[in-house]
C-alpha positions as CSV (number, residue, x, y, z in Angstrom):
1,M,16.7,-6.6,-7.5
2,G,16.8,-3.0,-8.2
3,A,13.3,-2.6,-8.3
4,V,12.3,-4.4,-5.3
5,E,14.9,-2.6,-3.9
6,S,14.0,0.9,-5.3
7,T,10.1,-0.1,-3.9
8,L,11.0,-1.1,-0.5
9,A,13.0,2.3,-0.2
10,R,9.8,4.6,-1.3
11,P,8.3,4.6,2.1
12,Q,11.8,5.5,4.0
13,N,12.0,8.3,0.9
14,V,8.4,9.7,1.3
15,L,9.4,10.1,5.2
16,A,13.1,11.5,5.0
17,Y,11.3,14.2,2.7
18,E,7.9,14.3,4.2
19,P,8.0,13.7,8.1
20,E,4.4,14.5,9.1
21,S,3.5,11.8,6.4
22,T,0.7,9.5,7.9
23,I,0.8,5.4,7.8
24,Y,-2.0,5.7,5.3
25,E,0.7,7.3,3.0
26,L,3.2,5.4,3.8
27,G,1.6,2.4,3.5
28,A,0.1,3.3,0.1
29,S,3.8,4.1,-0.8
30,Y,4.8,0.4,-0.7
31,G,1.3,-0.7,-2.5
32,Y,2.0,2.1,-5.3
33,G,5.7,0.8,-5.7
34,F,4.6,-2.4,-6.0
35,A,2.3,-2.1,-8.6
36,R,3.4,0.3,-10.8
37,N,7.2,-0.9,-11.1
38,H,6.0,-4.1,-12.4
39,C,9.1,-6.1,-10.0
40,F,7.9,-9.5,-10.5
41,S,7.0,-10.9,-13.9
42,D,3.9,-12.5,-11.7
43,G,2.0,-11.3,-8.7
44,N,2.8,-7.6,-8.6
45,K,-1.3,-6.1,-7.7
46,R,-1.2,-9.3,-5.2
47,V,2.0,-8.6,-3.3
48,A,1.0,-4.5,-3.2
49,L,-2.3,-5.5,-1.6
50,V,-0.4,-7.7,0.9
51,C,2.4,-5.1,1.2
52,I,-0.5,-2.9,2.5
53,D,-1.9,-5.1,4.5
54,V,0.9,-6.2,6.3
55,F,2.9,-2.7,7.0
56,L,-0.8,-1.6,8.5
57,L,-0.9,-4.5,10.8
58,A,2.6,-3.9,11.8
59,N,1.5,-0.4,12.9
60,G,-1.6,-1.1,14.6
61,Y,-4.2,-0.9,11.8
62,E,-5.9,-3.6,9.0
63,L,-7.1,-2.8,5.9
64,E,-11.1,-3.6,5.7
65,A,-12.4,-3.8,2.4
66,E,-14.3,-6.1,-0.1
67,E,-12.1,-8.1,-1.9
68,A,-13.9,-6.7,-5.3
69,E,-13.2,-3.4,-4.1
70,A,-9.9,-4.1,-3.4
71,V,-8.9,-5.4,-6.3
72,S,-10.5,-3.2,-8.3
73,V,-8.4,-0.4,-6.9
74,I,-4.9,-2.2,-7.1
75,R,-6.2,-2.9,-10.6
76,S,-6.4,1.2,-11.1
77,V,-3.4,1.8,-9.7
78,A,-1.5,-0.5,-11.8
79,A,-3.0,0.5,-15.2
80,G,-2.2,4.3,-14.0
81,K,-5.8,5.7,-13.2
82,M,-5.6,6.3,-9.9
83,S,-2.7,8.3,-8.1
84,E,-0.6,7.6,-5.0
85,D,-2.4,10.3,-3.3
86,E,-5.4,8.9,-4.3
87,L,-4.6,5.1,-3.2
88,S,-3.2,6.5,0.2
89,A,-6.5,8.5,1.0
90,W,-8.8,5.0,-0.2
91,V,-6.2,3.1,2.3
92,E,-7.2,6.0,5.2
93,L,-10.9,5.1,4.8
94,R,-10.4,1.6,4.7
95,A,-8.0,1.2,7.5
96,V,-9.2,0.5,11.1
97,V,-7.7,-0.1,14.2
98,F,-6.1,-3.1,14.7
99,D,-8.1,-5.2,17.9
100,S,-5.5,-7.9,19.0
101,E,-8.4,-9.4,21.6
102,Q,-10.5,-10.7,19.0
103,A,-8.1,-12.0,16.2
């Protein structure tokens, strides 16, 4: 339970110490935390990706990426091959303004 609480607090800490943080950095913070902290016995990478997407949606954006690309990125994060900053840059490239009219 401590790993989940720690992961959920990551974006709050990022924002507290870096108030100029972007929505992409905060979303990546959730994803990075879940992918790397291994909070659950299974599904950490799926949870990481869903958290990024849900956080973006809650803030007016959506993640538009091919499934294979998203899986590859999250696997790279989980394996320690992609940094949080690199994940944030990828999220920024793949985030688009959510158009609720078309949903």
